[in-house]
Backbone as CSV, one residue per row, in Angstrom:
resi,resn,N_x,N_y,N_z,CA_x,CA_y,CA_z,C_x,C_y,C_z
1,MET,-7.938,30.865,24.812,-7.907,30.303,26.157,-7.630,31.395,27.154
2,GLY,-8.182,31.294,28.375,-7.919,32.253,29.421,-6.518,32.101,29.961
3,SER,-6.066,33.088,30.755,-4.701,33.071,31.259,-4.446,31.877,32.169
4,SER,-5.445,31.505,32.998,-5.249,30.368,33.901,-5.112,29.064,33.123
5,CYS,-5.928,28.896,32.061,-5.857,27.694,31.231,-4.527,27.653,30.484
6,LEU,-4.074,28.802,29.993,-2.805,28.884,29.289,-1.656,28.511,30.217
7,PHE,-1.731,28.990,31.475,-0.694,28.660,32.450,-0.669,27.160,32.698
8,LEU,-1.878,26.555,32.844,-1.957,25.126,33.081,-1.384,24.347,31.904
9,LEU,-1.686,24.790,30.691,-1.151,24.147,29.499,0.370,24.208,29.498
10,LEU,0.927,25.386,29.818,2.379,25.530,29.890,2.967,24.581,30.927
11,ALA,2.314,24.494,32.079,2.810,23.634,33.148,2.843,22.177,32.715
12,ILE,1.788,21.738,32.019,1.724,20.344,31.576,2.776,20.065,30.509
13,ILE,2.955,21.015,29.574,3.967,20.827,28.535,5.351,20.719,29.153
14,VAL,5.647,21.603,30.106,6.955,21.561,30.774,7.114,20.248,31.530
15,HIS,6.057,19.845,32.246,6.114,18.599,33.019,6.322,17.402,32.105
16,ALA,5.589,17.358,30.997,5.716,16.233,30.065,7.098,16.205,29.434
17,SER,7.662,17.378,29.161,8.993,17.439,28.581,10.045,16.963,29.571
18,ALA,9.829,17.295,30.848,10.782,16.885,31.874,10.627,15.418,32.235
19,ASN,9.464,14.845,31.949,9.181,13.448,32.276,8.670,12.740,31.025
20,PRO,9.567,12.372,30.110,9.143,11.841,28.807,8.332,10.552,28.900
21,ASN,8.390,9.850,30.038,7.601,8.628,30.167,6.159,8.906,30.544
22,GLU,5.892,10.127,30.936,4.534,10.493,31.340,3.898,11.325,30.227
23,ARG,3.359,10.643,29.236,2.814,11.307,28.059,1.373,11.687,28.355
24,ILE,1.188,12.822,29.046,-0.137,13.201,29.536,-1.113,13.421,28.390
25,PHE,-0.758,14.266,27.429,-1.644,14.525,26.299,-1.975,13.229,25.575
26,GLU,-0.939,12.462,25.260,-1.106,11.257,24.468,-1.982,10.227,25.180
27,GLN,-1.805,10.082,26.475,-2.602,9.113,27.225,-4.083,9.484,27.225
28,GLU,-4.377,10.737,27.486,-5.777,11.156,27.526,-6.423,11.045,26.149
29,LEU,-5.700,11.468,25.108,-6.258,11.389,23.761,-6.446,9.948,23.323
30,THR,-5.508,9.086,23.699,-5.646,7.659,23.385,-6.921,7.098,24.010
31,GLN,-7.177,7.452,25.260,-8.385,6.969,25.931,-9.648,7.457,25.235
32,ILE,-9.655,8.726,24.840,-10.832,9.289,24.155,-11.056,8.598,22.817
33,ILE,-9.978,8.441,22.037,-10.094,7.844,20.703,-10.511,6.381,20.798
34,GLN,-9.898,5.635,21.722,-10.253,4.224,21.846,-11.690,4.049,22.323
35,LYS,-12.136,4.934,23.206,-13.525,4.863,23.679,-14.495,5.062,22.519
36,TYR,-14.116,5.932,21.579,-14.989,6.197,20.435,-14.898,5.081,19.392
37,LEU,-13.687,4.574,19.139,-13.487,3.611,18.056,-13.819,2.172,18.450
38,ALA,-13.562,1.804,19.705,-13.701,0.404,20.117,-15.065,-0.199,19.794
39,PRO,-16.175,0.513,20.050,-17.474,-0.093,19.734,-17.702,-0.309,18.231
40,GLN,-16.892,0.350,17.395,-17.065,0.231,15.950,-16.091,-0.756,15.317
41,ASP,-15.267,-1.392,16.148,-14.237,-2.314,15.680,-14.639,-3.737,16.024
42,PRO,-14.850,-4.622,15.039,-14.646,-4.387,13.595,-15.826,-3.675,12.956
43,THR,-15.576,-3.167,11.765,-16.637,-2.533,10.989,-16.712,-3.197,9.616
44,THR,-17.901,-3.168,9.039,-18.113,-3.796,7.730,-18.369,-2.730,6.676
45,VAL,-17.607,-2.800,5.599,-17.821,-1.941,4.437,-18.498,-2.810,3.378
46,PRO,-19.772,-2.547,3.056,-20.512,-3.441,2.159,-19.829,-3.683,0.825
47,SER,-19.247,-2.624,0.242,-18.603,-2.813,-1.061,-17.486,-1.803,-1.271
48,ILE,-16.456,-2.254,-1.939,-15.372,-1.394,-2.429,-15.370,-1.548,-3.941
49,THR,-15.571,-0.455,-4.655,-15.790,-0.574,-6.097,-14.785,0.231,-6.906
50,ASN,-14.359,-0.395,-7.993,-13.557,0.251,-9.039,-12.328,0.981,-8.503
51,ILE,-11.544,0.250,-7.686,-10.262,0.773,-7.228,-9.238,0.470,-8.309
52,ASN,-8.670,1.525,-8.872,-7.732,1.373,-9.977,-6.302,1.340,-9.447
53,ILE,-5.597,0.240,-9.713,-4.205,0.094,-9.289,-3.341,0.146,-10.545
54,THR,-2.644,1.242,-10.724,-1.853,1.429,-11.946,-0.421,1.795,-11.597
55,THR,0.518,0.965,-12.047,1.948,1.240,-11.892,2.637,0.863,-13.199
56,ASP,3.957,0.899,-13.192,4.701,0.487,-14.386,4.496,-0.987,-14.702
57,SER,4.149,-1.771,-13.673,4.048,-3.224,-13.846,2.631,-3.757,-13.915
58,CYS,1.644,-2.912,-13.585,0.280,-3.438,-13.570,-0.737,-2.347,-13.859
59,SER,-1.888,-2.802,-14.337,-3.056,-1.940,-14.489,-4.262,-2.803,-14.138
60,LEU,-4.721,-2.683,-12.891,-5.740,-3.580,-12.372,-6.928,-2.807,-11.826
61,MET,-8.106,-3.418,-11.942,-9.317,-2.884,-11.347,-9.769,-3.836,-10.257
62,TYR,-9.982,-3.281,-9.056,-10.318,-4.122,-7.902,-11.721,-3.798,-7.395
63,ASN,-12.498,-4.851,-7.132,-13.822,-4.723,-6.520,-13.979,-5.817,-5.465
64,SER,-14.686,-5.495,-4.381,-14.929,-6.511,-3.366,-16.195,-6.175,-2.584
65,THR,-16.747,-7.192,-1.934,-17.946,-7.018,-1.115,-17.722,-7.639,0.254
66,ASN,-18.578,-7.228,1.208,-18.511,-7.750,2.579,-17.098,-7.624,3.146
67,ASN,-16.601,-6.390,3.179,-15.255,-6.132,3.665,-15.307,-5.845,5.170
68,VAL,-14.596,-6.628,5.944,-14.548,-6.454,7.391,-13.173,-5.900,7.768
69,ILE,-13.167,-4.718,8.367,-11.942,-4.052,8.780,-11.841,-4.115,10.295
70,SER,-10.705,-4.565,10.818,-10.558,-4.701,12.266,-9.165,-4.287,12.727
71,GLY,-9.093,-3.941,14.017,-7.815,-3.596,14.631,-7.653,-2.127,14.958
72,PHE,-8.460,-1.262,14.321,-8.292,0.182,14.500,-8.726,0.662,15.886
73,GLY,-9.508,-0.169,16.596,-9.986,0.227,17.912,-8.882,0.340,18.953
74,SER,-7.710,-0.226,18.654,-6.588,-0.165,19.600,-5.618,0.959,19.249
75,MET,-6.072,1.930,18.470,-5.216,3.046,18.058,-4.624,3.761,19.272
76,VAL,-3.328,4.077,19.176,-2.608,4.755,20.253,-2.049,6.071,19.725
77,VAL,-2.217,7.129,20.487,-1.622,8.420,20.143,-0.187,8.427,20.650
78,THR,0.771,8.541,19.739,2.185,8.501,20.116,2.793,9.887,20.272
79,LYS,2.188,10.886,19.650,2.687,12.252,19.798,1.561,13.225,19.494
80,PHE,1.481,14.260,20.307,0.472,15.292,20.089,1.096,16.664,20.283
81,SER,1.013,17.483,19.244,1.485,18.869,19.313,0.269,19.770,19.305
82,PRO,-0.087,20.348,20.459,-1.312,21.142,20.560,-1.194,22.481,19.847
83,PRO,-2.323,23.081,19.530,-2.319,24.409,18.892,-1.984,25.479,19.924
84,PHE,-0.737,25.512,20.306,-0.304,26.336,21.430,-0.061,27.787,21.016
85,LEU,0.898,27.994,20.123,1.209,29.351,19.681,0.452,29.736,18.415
86,SER,-0.133,28.756,17.744,-0.931,29.022,16.546,-2.081,28.021,16.525
87,LYS,-2.863,28.039,15.459,-3.986,27.114,15.351,-3.556,25.748,14.809
88,GLU,-2.269,25.631,14.409,-1.784,24.390,13.821,-1.700,23.287,14.877
89,MET,-2.148,22.105,14.511,-2.127,20.966,15.424,-1.675,19.720,14.669
90,THR,-0.848,18.902,15.321,-0.364,17.660,14.722,-0.545,16.522,15.714
91,MET,-1.019,15.398,15.217,-1.180,14.209,16.059,-0.677,12.991,15.296
92,LEU,0.194,12.226,15.933,0.711,10.988,15.355,0.080,9.813,16.082
93,THR,-0.434,8.860,15.323,-1.065,7.692,15.937,-0.491,6.417,15.337
94,GLU,-0.717,5.319,16.048,-0.206,4.025,15.582,-1.214,2.929,15.888
95,VAL,-1.368,2.027,14.943,-2.166,0.812,15.133,-1.230,-0.364,14.913
96,ASP,-1.159,-1.253,15.890,-0.219,-2.368,15.809,-0.523,-3.266,14.611
97,THR,-1.783,-3.680,14.470,-2.178,-4.572,13.370,-3.547,-4.170,12.848
98,LEU,-3.614,-3.910,11.562,-4.875,-3.586,10.895,-5.155,-4.680,9.877
99,GLN,-6.350,-5.277,9.964,-6.694,-6.392,9.088,-7.932,-6.073,8.251
100,ALA,-7.896,-6.526,7.015,-9.041,-6.380,6.120,-9.354,-7.744,5.513
101,HIS,-10.621,-8.140,5.588,-11.055,-9.435,5.057,-12.266,-9.225,4.162
102,THR,-12.261,-9.867,3.025,-13.419,-9.818,2.137,-13.840,-11.235,1.774
103,THR,-15.137,-11.458,1.735,-15.642,-12.778,1.363,-15.693,-12.954,-0.147
104,SER,-15.555,-11.835,-0.887,-15.633,-11.930,-2.349,-14.931,-10.735,-2.993
105,TYR,-13.832,-11.005,-3.670,-13.135,-9.958,-4.411,-13.008,-10.371,-5.878
106,LYS,-12.804,-9.377,-6.719,-12.515,-9.638,-8.127,-11.523,-8.598,-8.616
107,VAL,-10.489,-9.055,-9.270,-9.500,-8.152,-9.843,-9.241,-8.580,-11.283
108,ASN,-9.184,-7.611,-12.171,-8.876,-7.938,-13.567,-8.101,-6.793,-14.205
109,GLY,-7.360,-7.145,-15.241,-6.529,-6.165,-15.938,-5.266,-6.821,-16.428
110,THR,-4.140,-6.149,-16.237,-2.846,-6.713,-16.632,-1.878,-6.636,-15.459
111,LEU,-1.033,-7.658,-15.343,-0.026,-7.721,-14.289,1.255,-8.294,-14.878
112,ASN,2.332,-7.554,-14.730,3.630,-7.944,-15.288,3.544,-8.214,-16.787
113,GLY,2.734,-7.393,-17.465,2.637,-7.477,-18.920,1.681,-8.523,-19.450
114,ASN,0.972,-9.244,-18.577,0.074,-10.309,-19.001,-1.349,-10.055,-18.491
115,PRO,-2.359,-10.507,-19.261,-3.741,-10.392,-18.771,-3.880,-11.118,-17.437
116,TYR,-4.677,-10.519,-16.536,-4.771,-11.116,-15.210,-6.184,-10.976,-14.663
117,THR,-6.699,-12.084,-14.122,-8.012,-12.104,-13.480,-7.957,-13.047,-12.284
118,ALA,-8.563,-12.630,-11.173,-8.626,-13.488,-10.001,-9.863,-13.134,-9.192
119,THR,-10.439,-14.139,-8.535,-11.612,-13.937,-7.683,-11.500,-14.839,-6.469
120,GLY,-12.260,-14.511,-5.416,-12.292,-15.383,-4.251,-12.325,-14.612,-2.953
121,ILE,-11.856,-15.254,-1.883,-11.742,-14.646,-0.564,-10.402,-13.919,-0.480
122,GLY,-10.373,-12.796,0.224,-9.125,-12.048,0.314,-8.845,-11.545,1.724
123,ASN,-7.560,-11.510,2.061,-7.128,-10.983,3.351,-5.915,-10.082,3.155
124,LEU,-5.889,-8.997,3.916,-4.773,-8.064,3.876,-4.450,-7.673,5.319
125,VAL,-3.181,-7.823,5.695,-2.746,-7.503,7.054,-1.649,-6.452,6.984
126,MET,-1.870,-5.345,7.681,-0.877,-4.280,7.748,-0.366,-4.186,9.180
127,LYS,0.942,-4.237,9.330,1.570,-4.147,10.647,2.219,-2.770,10.801
128,GLY,2.162,-2.246,12.029,2.789,-0.968,12.307,2.245,0.152,11.445
129,VAL,0.924,0.361,11.516,0.277,1.405,10.715,0.398,2.745,11.448
130,HIS,1.011,3.714,10.791,1.222,5.028,11.389,0.393,6.070,10.634
131,LEU,-0.358,6.849,11.369,-1.156,7.927,10.785,-0.656,9.267,11.312
132,THR,-0.517,10.231,10.406,-0.164,11.592,10.776,-1.335,12.499,10.438
133,LEU,-1.912,13.118,11.456,-3.053,14.019,11.266,-2.601,15.450,11.517
134,LYS,-2.880,16.321,10.560,-2.568,17.733,10.706,-3.819,18.547,10.400
135,CYS,-4.038,19.589,11.174,-5.229,20.414,10.975,-5.051,21.743,11.692
136,LYS,-6.061,22.600,11.543,-6.145,23.828,12.310,-7.295,23.681,13.293
137,ALA,-7.074,24.146,14.501,-8.084,24.001,15.552,-8.920,25.261,15.673
138,ASP,-10.238,25.107,15.590,-11.152,26.216,15.873,-11.086,26.591,17.340
139,SER,-11.018,25.557,18.186,-10.896,25.780,19.625,-10.190,24.588,20.240
140,TYR,-9.604,24.839,21.400,-8.831,23.793,22.061,-8.792,24.091,23.552
141,SER,-9.028,23.088,24.392,-8.928,23.263,25.836,-8.552,21.940,26.474
142,ILE,-8.006,22.004,27.685,-7.627,20.786,28.405,-8.336,20.669,29.742
143,ALA,-9.095,21.675,30.113,-9.789,21.635,31.402,-11.213,22.147,31.216
144,PRO,-12.214,21.508,31.850,-12.090,20.361,32.750,-11.836,19.039,32.017
145,THR,-12.133,18.982,30.725,-11.809,17.815,29.907,-11.128,18.289,28.634
146,VAL,-10.433,17.370,27.966,-9.787,17.707,26.699,-10.849,17.906,25.622
147,SER,-10.770,19.026,24.929,-11.695,19.318,23.835,-10.918,19.886,22.662
148,ILE,-11.109,19.293,21.486,-10.462,19.765,20.264,-11.526,19.888,19.186
149,CYS,-11.661,21.075,18.612,-12.616,21.312,17.538,-11.835,21.715,16.290
150,ILE,-11.985,20.924,15.221,-11.197,21.126,14.007,-11.880,22.109,13.065
151,GLU,-11.090,23.021,12.522,-11.594,23.973,11.533,-11.935,23.226,10.243
152,LYS,-13.107,23.473,9.725,-13.600,22.756,8.556,-12.651,22.907,7.367
153,GLY,-12.358,21.775,6.740,-11.556,21.789,5.522,-10.058,21.855,5.725
154,THR,-9.576,21.666,6.956,-8.140,21.791,7.211,-7.456,20.467,7.536
155,LEU,-8.220,19.394,7.684,-7.628,18.121,8.093,-6.917,17.428,6.934
156,SER,-5.679,17.004,7.182,-4.957,16.152,6.239,-4.441,14.940,6.996
157,ILE,-4.478,13.778,6.356,-4.069,12.532,6.992,-3.117,11.786,6.065
158,GLY,-1.993,11.357,6.602,-1.042,10.557,5.852,-0.809,9.231,6.545
159,ALA,-0.660,8.154,5.775,-0.513,6.819,6.349,0.737,6.126,5.821
160,THR,1.394,5.391,6.701,2.490,4.504,6.312,2.304,3.188,7.056
161,ALA,3.002,2.150,6.615,2.939,0.851,7.282,4.330,0.216,7.279
162,ASP,4.660,-0.438,8.387,5.961,-1.104,8.476,6.012,-2.337,7.578
163,SER,4.907,-3.062,7.509,4.863,-4.253,6.652,3.437,-4.515,6.201
164,LEU,3.322,-5.271,5.128,2.008,-5.569,4.555,2.044,-6.988,3.996
165,THR,1.024,-7.774,4.313,0.943,-9.148,3.823,-0.412,-9.380,3.177
166,ALA,-0.397,-9.747,1.901,-1.628,-10.026,1.156,-1.809,-11.528,1.003
167,ASN,-3.040,-11.972,1.154,-3.356,-13.382,0.954,-4.706,-13.478,0.262
168,PHE,-4.693,-13.255,-1.050,-5.898,-13.338,-1.854,-5.970,-14.719,-2.498
169,GLN,-7.099,-15.376,-2.294,-7.302,-16.730,-2.782,-7.122,-16.804,-4.295
170,GLY,-6.322,-17.776,-4.748,-6.130,-17.997,-6.175,-5.389,-16.883,-6.886
171,ALA,-4.556,-16.149,-6.147,-3.886,-14.986,-6.744,-2.448,-14.872,-6.241
172,ASP,-1.677,-15.936,-6.408,-0.305,-15.952,-5.891,0.541,-14.840,-6.501
173,GLU,0.390,-14.603,-7.787,1.191,-13.573,-8.446,0.829,-12.187,-7.916
174,LEU,-0.462,-11.962,-7.694,-0.906,-10.691,-7.133,-0.403,-10.527,-5.703
175,ASN,-0.474,-11.601,-4.915,0.023,-11.547,-3.545,1.503,-11.181,-3.514
176,ASP,2.286,-11.821,-4.374,3.722,-11.538,-4.430,3.973,-10.081,-4.789
177,TYR,3.177,-9.586,-5.741,3.366,-8.199,-6.172,3.044,-7.232,-5.033
178,ILE,1.920,-7.438,-4.362,1.531,-6.546,-3.264,2.546,-6.606,-2.125
179,ASN,2.986,-7.822,-1.785,3.895,-7.983,-0.654,5.260,-7.340,-0.891
180,THR,5.612,-7.131,-2.160,6.900,-6.499,-2.474,6.736,-5.055,-2.936
181,HIS,5.490,-4.572,-2.970,5.215,-3.188,-3.377,4.202,-2.557,-2.421
182,LYS,4.506,-2.599,-1.112,3.538,-2.085,-0.144,3.254,-0.601,-0.329
183,ASP,4.196,0.131,-0.923,3.974,1.558,-1.147,2.800,1.806,-2.093
184,VAL,2.541,0.862,-2.993,1.402,0.997,-3.903,0.100,0.998,-3.111
185,ILE,0.014,0.105,-2.111,-1.190,0.017,-1.296,-1.312,1.229,-0.382
186,THR,-0.214,1.643,0.248,-0.291,2.805,1.126,-0.651,4.063,0.344
187,GLN,-0.239,4.134,-0.920,-0.635,5.272,-1.751,-2.138,5.272,-1.982
188,LEU,-2.699,4.080,-2.235,-4.150,3.969,-2.410,-4.876,4.359,-1.123
189,VAL,-4.342,3.914,0.011,-4.932,4.266,1.303,-4.912,5.779,1.502
190,ASN,-3.784,6.400,1.159,-3.673,7.852,1.318,-4.644,8.601,0.413
191,GLU,-4.862,8.085,-0.779,-5.835,8.704,-1.676,-7.243,8.619,-1.098
192,GLU,-7.571,7.460,-0.493,-8.884,7.300,0.138,-9.027,8.224,1.347
193,LEU,-7.948,8.341,2.125,-7.987,9.224,3.293,-8.198,10.673,2.874
194,LYS,-7.528,11.076,1.808,-7.685,12.453,1.317,-9.105,12.692,0.841
195,GLU,-9.664,11.712,0.133,-11.019,11.855,-0.407,-12.059,11.932,0.701
196,ASN,-11.782,11.263,1.830,-12.767,11.201,2.909,-12.393,12.059,4.111
197,ALA,-11.489,13.014,3.911,-11.031,13.854,5.025,-12.188,14.589,5.689
198,GLY,-13.158,15.026,4.905,-14.292,15.763,5.459,-15.098,14.934,6.443
199,SER,-15.347,13.675,6.111,-16.115,12.823,7.021,-15.305,12.496,8.268
200,PHE,-13.969,12.382,8.113,-13.125,12.152,9.282,-13.152,13.366,10.209
201,GLU,-13.171,14.559,9.627,-13.297,15.772,10.437,-14.562,15.720,11.277
202,ASP,-15.657,15.354,10.634,-16.939,15.284,11.341,-16.873,14.269,12.481
203,SER,-16.234,13.113,12.232,-16.135,12.068,13.259,-15.283,12.523,14.431
204,ILE,-14.143,13.174,14.121,-13.264,13.650,15.186,-13.963,14.720,16.015
205,ASN,-14.638,15.642,15.343,-15.348,16.688,16.077,-16.471,16.088,16.933
206,LYS,-17.115,15.072,16.420,-18.202,14.431,17.174,-17.678,13.807,18.463
207,SER,-16.477,13.221,18.407,-15.948,12.521,19.571,-15.135,13.406,20.495
208,MET,-14.557,14.500,19.969,-13.593,15.259,20.772,-13.920,16.729,20.952
209,CYS,-14.901,17.243,20.201,-15.242,18.668,20.318,-16.340,18.838,21.362
210,LYS,-16.027,19.491,22.469,-16.963,19.616,23.585,-17.611,20.993,23.665
211,SER,-17.199,21.923,22.770,-17.739,23.283,22.875,-19.039,23.424,22.111
C-alpha cells in the first residue's frame, strides 16, 4: 500500500478503536458479504452422500437429497483484523440462525450399541453460528473501495454453534443424540469446510478481490 493509503488505514483503526460502536471495517465487509450471499440464500444441495458419523456411541452413515440450506445470507462480520503489519488476516462472522432441510434422508449403522436405521424428512437448526476465517492476503486496500485478495491455499475456516436442534422424522433416538452432542455435528461441518476451503477462497476472491 502507498503511504497515503497506509496513513488512512492507521487513521481508521485509531478511530474505530476510540469509537468501539462504530465498526467501520465490519460494517463495510458485512454489506459486501451480504450483497454477495443474499441472492444465493436459500441454496439447494442436490445430494449429501456417505457422511460417516463415528463416535464412542455410534457408527452411522448418512445420505440425503434435496437439501435446502438457508439463513447464511444474513451473515454479519463481528471482527476484522486486517493484514496491517503482515499478510495475516482474521475475520470473525456470525449467523443468527442457519437451517437445513431435506425431503429425503437415510441413516443406518449402530447407535448406542444397537442396529439403527431411519428414513424420512429431516430438519436441522443451528443457532448462533460463528465462523473464524484466517488467511494470508495477496493484496489489501480500503480506498476507493474495500478489496481483499486471498493468497491461494492459505484459507482456514473454523465453525462453532451456540445450540443445535435436530428434527429427523421417525428418528427420536437420533434426534436426542444429536441434540446432546452438537460438537459431533460441528466437527463434521469443520471437516467439510476444510475439504472445501479452496472453493471458498475462489468465492471470496470473486466477491471481494478488486485488483
